Structure formats: C-alpha cells, structure tokens
Phi, psi and omega in degrees: 000342182299318183294330177291322178296316179296318180299319179296319179296319181296320180293334182277349180288145179293147179289168179298318180296320179294318179296319180296317179296322179296316179296319178296316179301316180295320179296314178303308190286321187270334187235303190293308182299312177302324182286344183264349187299305182292316175300322180294319177298317179296318179296317180300321180286315183292330180274000183055057178063044176075014180280325186242153172288148181253128174284139184213156174215109180271145180297140177276136182233134180247026181290161186291343182273355183291147179204162178273141179225130178261127183232130175275126185245131180256130176222176184299326184263015174136204180243152170210153178250130179244143176253118183247142170267110187241155175195183180294333181285328182232080186300150181301316184300322179294314181298314181295323180298317180291343174271355179094023182231162177233132187280160177274349180214151182290328180230132177062046180291150175257348182219144175221147183245140180295146181298320176298322178297313180296323179296318178297314181298319179298316178295321179297315183286350172282339184252342181227160176300129181300135179212085182297323182299310180296319180296317181296317178297319179295319180295317178298319178294320179298315178293322178298325178295337177266003178093013179258149181229126177271150177311114184289340181289314182261328186066198181237353190302306183295316182291321177296316180299321179293315179297318181295317180302310185282336171296318177297321176297320177297317178299315179296318180295322178294317178299318179295319180297317181295317180297317179293322180295319178296331179271358176077023183230020184278124171290141183284123176296157182292143175261109178265334181216145177287164177294150181288154180237316180221157188285137173219105188281126175288170179292124184234134177228148182287149178250018180291143178277000000 
C-alpha cells in the first residue's frame, strides 16, 4: 500500500506549468507591476497620452547576469524584433515600457504589445464583451494582410491575453496610486530605472516574411 500512498501524493503535486504560472503571477504582482507604476505614469505624460514617441536612455550595465533577449513587438503598423541587453539591474519590462510596449511575461518575454494597441483593446472591451480569441485572430489576419507573419506554432492568443490582463492590472494600480497620492497617503513604488533623457535605439530588425 505504500506505493499507492506515494502515487497519490505525487498526483496531488502541482504540475510544472501550474508551478510556472504561480511563480509568474507572484513576480507580476509583487515586483513587476509595482516597479512599472511610476515609469508608466511618466511615459504617459511625456508621450502626451501615447501621441508622441519618447526619447530614452537606459543605464548600461556590465554585470555578469546580463544577457541578450530577442522580443517580437506588435504595433499598429506591423511587427518588429528588438534585441535587448537585460539583467536584474535593467529589467526587461522597464526597457520595453520606455519603448512603448508591454511584455507578455515579467521575465524573458517573447512577445510585447504596443501600449496604444492595449489601450484601444481595453476601451473596446469596456463597451463590448471581452473576446481575446477573436481579437487575436483578427490581429493576426490584419498583420498578415500587411505581409507580416506571426509564429504559427505559438500564435499570439495566449501571450496577447497575458499581456492584456497585466496591462489592465497596471492601469488599475496606477489609478489607485494616483488616488492615494492625491490623498497624501501613497507609498512610493520602487524605482528600478531612472527616467529616460536622450534617445538610444536598441538593435531592431524587421519581422516581415
């Protein structure tokens, strides 16, 4: 009977995917979202509500944990791939935000969505029943009409849905922060990176097929 008992315990353990999702959820909620509140507010103001591009210069870091990361970025006028030098000192989410994008994962994202696109989807879903599946399929078709092709193995639905969910959490967190700040009781979110000052373009390559 011992082997049956062990088998039952093993079956009750969370799967690798469940554990990974739990860790990501904790990373988003405890670290990434709080660290993005002030930079997002600054970006929103400097871009005049997403109307203008923001010039930025992220600090260069030569720590041993730094590595290159390739991220596919979706915007209204197509796709582009950016190569980022990331580490704990200069998190990926911070870099992408100052470029006008929001990642699908807190660490090591493979996809990022432009902030204006996410803002439009959020406004749309306030007026219509949310349907990430239909929106993702429409977006892929729209990009395909311009000659762009998304990875057919993964597609964008799951990653887009994840980015949209946490973007909404960031918007809600920002609204709460502003209300608390106006009342004089807002705790200051952590500053992981200074505000940008001058433009420094990362390595960018086209994703057209």
